[in-house]
Structures are given as C-alpha cells and as structure tokens.
C-alpha positions as CSV (number, residue, x, y, z in Angstrom):
1,M,68.2,37.1,36.7
2,A,65.7,37.3,33.9
3,N,63.0,35.0,32.7
4,I,63.5,34.4,29.0
5,I,61.3,32.7,26.3
6,I,63.0,31.6,23.1
7,T,61.1,30.0,20.2
8,G,62.8,27.8,17.7
9,S,65.2,26.4,20.1
10,S,65.9,22.9,18.8
11,R,68.8,23.8,16.6
12,G,70.9,26.7,15.3
13,I,70.9,30.1,16.9
14,G,68.0,29.3,19.2
15,Y,69.6,26.2,20.6
16,Q,72.8,28.1,21.3
17,M,70.9,31.0,22.9
18,A,69.1,28.8,25.3
19,Q,72.3,27.5,26.7
20,L,74.0,30.9,26.9
21,F,71.2,32.4,28.9
22,A,70.9,29.4,31.2
23,N,74.6,29.1,31.8
24,N,74.5,32.8,32.9
25,G,71.9,32.0,35.5
26,H,68.8,33.1,33.7
27,Q,65.6,31.0,33.6
28,V,64.8,29.9,30.0
29,L,61.6,28.5,28.5
30,A,62.9,27.0,25.3
31,L,60.2,26.2,22.8
32,S,60.2,24.1,19.6
33,R,58.3,21.3,18.0
34,N,61.1,18.9,18.8
35,S,62.1,19.4,22.4
36,D,64.5,16.5,22.6
37,P,67.7,18.4,21.8
38,I,67.0,20.9,24.6
39,A,65.8,18.2,27.1
40,S,68.9,16.2,26.5
41,L,71.0,19.1,27.9
42,K,69.5,18.5,31.3
43,N,70.2,22.1,32.2
44,P,68.3,23.0,35.4
45,N,67.7,26.5,34.2
46,I,66.0,25.4,31.0
47,F,62.4,24.3,30.8
48,S,60.9,22.8,27.6
49,F,58.1,20.9,26.1
50,P,57.0,20.2,22.5
51,F,55.5,23.4,21.1
52,D,54.0,24.3,17.7
53,I,53.7,28.1,17.5
54,S,50.8,27.7,15.1
55,A,48.7,25.6,17.4
56,E,46.3,27.3,19.8
57,E,46.5,24.5,22.4
58,D,50.3,24.8,22.5
59,L,50.0,28.6,23.2
60,Q,47.8,27.7,26.1
61,K,50.6,25.5,27.4
62,V,52.9,28.5,27.5
63,E,50.2,30.5,29.3
64,D,49.8,27.8,31.9
65,F,53.6,27.5,32.4
66,I,54.1,31.2,33.0
67,S,51.2,31.3,35.4
68,A,52.5,28.4,37.4
69,N,56.2,29.2,37.4
70,W,57.0,32.8,36.7
71,K,55.7,36.2,38.0
72,Q,56.7,37.9,34.7
73,V,58.5,37.4,31.4
74,D,61.4,39.7,30.9
75,V,62.5,38.8,27.4
76,L,60.7,37.2,24.5
77,I,62.9,36.2,21.5
78,N,60.8,35.3,18.5
79,N,63.3,33.1,16.8
80,A,61.2,30.3,15.2
81,G,61.2,30.3,11.5
82,K,59.8,28.4,8.6
83,L,61.4,28.3,5.1
84,A,60.0,27.5,1.7
85,N,62.4,27.6,-1.1
86,K,60.8,27.1,-4.6
87,P,60.1,29.2,-7.7
88,F,57.2,31.6,-7.2
89,L,55.2,30.0,-10.0
90,E,55.4,26.7,-8.1
91,T,54.6,28.3,-4.7
92,T,51.0,27.5,-3.7
93,T,48.7,29.4,-1.4
94,A,49.2,26.5,1.0
95,D,53.0,27.1,0.9
96,F,52.5,30.7,1.8
97,E,50.1,29.8,4.6
98,V,52.5,27.3,6.2
99,V,55.3,29.9,6.2
100,Y,53.1,32.7,7.4
101,K,51.5,30.6,10.2
102,V,54.9,30.3,11.8
103,N,56.8,33.5,10.8
104,V,54.0,36.0,11.1
105,F,50.8,34.7,12.7
106,G,52.7,32.6,15.3
107,V,55.0,35.5,16.2
108,A,51.9,37.7,16.6
109,S,50.1,35.1,18.7
110,I,52.9,34.4,21.2
111,T,53.7,38.1,21.5
112,K,50.1,38.9,22.2
113,L,50.1,36.2,24.9
114,V,53.3,37.4,26.6
115,I,52.9,41.2,26.5
116,P,50.6,41.4,29.5
117,K,53.1,39.4,31.5
118,M,56.0,41.8,30.8
119,P,57.3,44.7,32.8
120,K,57.7,48.2,31.3
121,N,61.4,47.4,30.8
122,G,60.7,44.1,29.1
123,H,62.0,43.4,25.6
124,V,60.5,41.6,22.7
125,V,63.2,40.7,20.1
126,T,62.0,39.3,16.8
127,I,64.5,37.7,14.4
128,S,64.0,38.7,10.8
129,S,66.3,38.4,7.8
130,M,68.1,40.7,5.5
131,G,65.8,39.2,2.8
132,G,62.9,41.0,4.5
133,V,64.5,44.4,4.4
134,Q,63.3,46.8,1.8
135,G,66.0,47.6,-0.7
136,S,68.2,44.7,0.2
137,L,69.4,42.1,-2.3
138,K,66.7,39.5,-2.9
139,F,66.9,35.9,-4.0
140,A,64.7,33.9,-6.3
141,G,62.7,31.1,-4.6
142,L,62.2,32.9,-1.3
143,S,58.9,34.8,-2.0
144,A,57.0,33.3,1.0
145,Y,59.9,33.4,3.4
146,S,61.4,36.8,2.7
147,S,58.0,38.5,2.5
148,S,57.0,37.0,5.9
149,K,60.3,38.4,7.4
150,G,59.4,41.8,6.0
151,A,56.0,41.6,7.7
152,V,57.4,41.2,11.2
153,V,59.5,44.3,10.7
154,T,56.4,46.4,10.2
155,L,54.6,44.5,13.1
156,T,57.5,45.5,15.4
157,E,57.2,49.2,14.5
158,L,53.5,49.0,15.1
159,W,53.8,47.3,18.5
160,A,56.4,49.8,19.6
161,E,54.0,52.7,18.9
162,E,51.0,51.0,20.5
163,F,52.8,50.1,23.7
164,K,55.2,53.1,23.9
165,E,53.6,54.4,27.2
166,T,53.4,51.1,29.0
167,G,56.2,48.9,27.5
168,P,57.7,46.6,26.8
169,S,60.1,47.6,24.1
170,F,60.1,45.9,20.6
171,N,63.0,45.6,18.2
172,V,63.7,43.4,15.2
173,L,67.1,42.0,14.1
174,A,67.5,41.3,10.4
175,L,70.2,38.7,10.2
176,G,72.6,38.2,7.3
177,A,74.3,34.9,6.6
178,V,74.8,32.6,9.6
179,Q,76.0,29.0,9.4
180,T,72.8,27.2,10.3
181,E,70.7,24.3,9.0
182,M,68.2,26.8,7.6
183,L,70.9,28.6,5.6
184,E,72.0,25.3,4.2
185,E,68.4,24.6,3.1
186,A,68.1,28.1,1.4
187,F,71.7,28.2,-0.1
188,P,73.1,24.7,-0.3
189,G,76.9,24.7,-0.2
190,Y,77.2,28.3,0.9
191,K,79.6,28.9,3.8
192,A,78.6,31.8,6.1
193,P,81.2,34.0,7.9
194,I,79.3,33.8,11.2
195,T,78.6,30.8,13.3
196,A,75.3,30.1,15.1
197,L,77.1,30.5,18.5
198,E,78.6,33.9,17.5
199,M,75.2,35.2,16.5
200,A,73.6,33.8,19.6
201,E,76.1,35.7,21.7
202,Y,75.2,38.9,20.0
203,I,71.5,38.4,20.3
204,Q,71.8,37.4,24.0
205,N,73.5,40.7,24.8
206,F,71.1,42.7,22.6
207,A,68.0,41.0,24.2
208,L,69.2,42.0,27.7
209,T,70.4,45.6,27.0
210,G,69.0,46.7,23.6
211,H,65.8,48.1,25.0
212,K,67.7,50.8,26.7
213,M,68.8,52.2,23.4
214,Y,66.2,51.2,20.9
215,N,62.4,50.8,20.5
216,G,60.6,50.0,17.3
217,K,63.8,49.7,15.4
218,L,65.1,47.4,12.7
219,L,68.8,46.6,13.1
220,Q,70.7,45.0,10.2
221,V,73.0,42.4,11.7
222,S,75.1,41.4,8.7
223,N,78.6,41.8,7.3
224,S,77.7,40.1,4.1
225,T,74.7,39.2,2.0
226,P,74.1,36.1,0.4
C-alpha cells in the first residue's frame, strides 16, 4: 500500500480522493487550511492537520510528520488551488501574489520538500486547468488563476527533465469542467458534466499507475470546455 499526500483536501476533488485512497487501504496525509471536514470522517488511514501551503512553518509540519511516521512518500498530488475572478484592470499585484503563493510557489515548495523522500518509481501529480493550456479557450477575469495554472505545466516539464535519472516521475493533469465549489465561483450557474467523485476516481488511478506510461507530460482531462 502506498503513502499518499494530497493538498487541497477539504472539499471537492481532494476531499473525494482522500477517501478513495484511504478506503482502498492506502495511507493518506490530507492537507488543507480547514482540516475539519477530513477529521470528521474519522478514517484510520487518513491523517490531517491545518495546513497553509504558503506558510513555511506549515511545510515544516509536513516534514516532521513524514519523518515520524513514514519511510517514504509514494505519491504527491498537488491539488490545492486559489481562484481570483475579476477583470484584469481591477486585478492588483496583491491579487496575483495571493494566487501564485498557492498555485505556483506553494506547489514548488511542497514538491521540493517531498522529492528527497520519494522512490524512483514515485509520482508527483499536479492538478492544472484547461485554462492554463496554451491555445485553449480562455475566459475573462481569470488572468491570475489561468496563468498560474500554465506555470505549473512548465514546472512539471522542468522537474521531469531534472530528475529523469533518479525519479520520481512528474505529470500534470489539466482538468476541464468538474462540478466543484471552485467551478461555481468561477462560472456561477454553470453545470459541469463531471462530478468531483468521478474526477477523483480518474486521478486516483492515474496517480498510482500513470508514472509507468508518462513523465513530464501534460494530459488534458476534459470532454468539454467552459
């Protein structure tokens, strides 16, 4: 059974993934600022504590947990995301910083922390968005969010090259419309064709097996585009 770290686990896809992995016997460290939803599950295979991916002291808590409880980390799923939805001319530098601290700098920080604890066949899966894919349909108001999701695509390619001899593997999934709270914030009233649970099931399987087929790749997981 694998040791799995999932960020952004308090709701939506991350919340569903934590349960899927744990119910299949894997050990899960489920991280989010609000740990109450995960803690209320009382699942013996899920560990959690309040975690802000942009806070250095919280990254140290992850380091301490791994050292005390696990010999290695098999899978890291960078699922945490921050959304800003406002016209570009109203988007401040501070707005960009808040989004990038979570979606880019936070992803880089926790990945840097975990890589030395992963085996050669480990797998880092970063969740991006179709909005971050070059040439895809773009939407007004998402300058900070979509550009940050584009940044982690390039980071994934760079990491795969840098660690190609030692592992782990790195891949990024650009998700289309999934019925989550974040989608409702970005596109109020829009109804997605895919549920959070359905996408969580796909990502769970990919996280455990995708490294055998892919490294440094962007996979577009979408059958529609808002």
